[in-house]
Each structure stands twice: as C-alpha cells, then as structure tokens.
C-alpha positions in Angstrom: 64.2 -3.8 63.1 61.8 -6.7 62.3 59.1 -4.1 61.6 61.3 -2.4 59.0 62.2 -5.7 57.3 58.5 -6.7 57.2 57.5 -3.3 55.8 60.3 -3.2 53.3 59.4 -6.8 52.2 55.8 -5.8 51.9 56.6 -2.7 49.8 59.0 -4.7 47.6 56.3 -7.3 47.1 53.7 -4.7 46.2 56.1 -3.0 43.8 57.0 -6.3 42.0 53.3 -7.2 41.8 52.5 -3.8 40.2 55.2 -4.2 37.7 54.1 -7.5 36.3 52.4 -7.6 32.9 49.0 -9.2 32.8 48.7 -12.5 31.0 47.6 -12.5 27.4 43.9 -13.2 26.9 43.0 -16.5 25.4 42.0 -16.3 21.7 38.3 -16.1 21.0 36.7 -19.2 19.6 35.8 -19.1 15.9 32.1 -18.6 15.3 30.2 -21.6 14.0 28.5 -20.8 10.7 25.5 -23.0 9.9 24.6 -23.5 6.3 21.0 -22.4 5.4 18.7 -25.3 4.4 18.6 -26.1 0.7 15.4 -24.9 -1.0 14.1 -27.2 -3.7 12.4 -25.4 -6.5 10.1 -27.1 -9.0 11.5 -27.5 -12.4 10.4 -24.8 -14.9 7.7 -26.0 -17.4 8.8 -27.1 -20.8 8.2 -24.6 -23.6 5.6 -26.8 -25.4 3.5 -27.4 -22.2 1.0 -24.8 -21.1 1.5 -23.3 -17.7 -1.4 -23.9 -15.2 -2.2 -21.8 -12.2 -3.4 -23.2 -8.8 -7.1 -23.0 -10.0 -6.4 -25.1 -13.1 -6.5 -22.2 -15.5 -3.9 -21.7 -18.3 -1.3 -18.9 -17.7 -0.9 -16.9 -20.9 2.5 -16.1 -22.3 3.8 -12.6 -21.8 3.5 -11.5 -25.4 2.0 -8.3 -26.7 -1.5 -8.5 -28.3 -0.5 -6.4 -31.3 2.6 -6.1 -33.3 5.2 -3.9 -31.6 7.2 -2.0 -34.2 10.1 -0.3 -32.6 8.6 0.7 -29.3 4.9 0.1 -29.8 3.9 3.7 -30.2 2.6 3.3 -33.7 1.7 6.3 -35.8 1.0 9.5 -33.8 -1.5 11.7 -35.6 
C-alpha cells in the first residue's frame, strides 16, 4: 500500500511539474549607442582670399578658360 501511495504521489508530482508554464524571460537590456566623435572642419576660405594648397601654390577657381555659350560646343562646321 505504501508503494502505491509513493508511486501515485511521484506520478502526480511529475504530472504537475510537466503542466507548469515556464517563467517569462527577463527583458533584454537596451543597447548603449555611443555618439561618434565630432569632426572639426576648417572654415571655408573667404571669396576674396586665394586658396593655397599644401605646397604653397594658389588653387585656381573652377572657371572655364573660354566663354561657354549654351553648352560650350561653339559653332560646329
């Protein structure tokens, strides 16, 4: 009789343990986003000052050498 009670208690315990729902997982921690370091750019040169390259030479403006009338093709013979 004791063996039956022990076995039935063991089966009841196993059944109850199998029916339990697992605990909810803990929420994931929020990722830490680091700001990129600030990049300091030199100020653009003023329009009346000539631009100078690293060898000390003057950088020419990006202007066409000749007059560009409506596309720069000129007269096609």
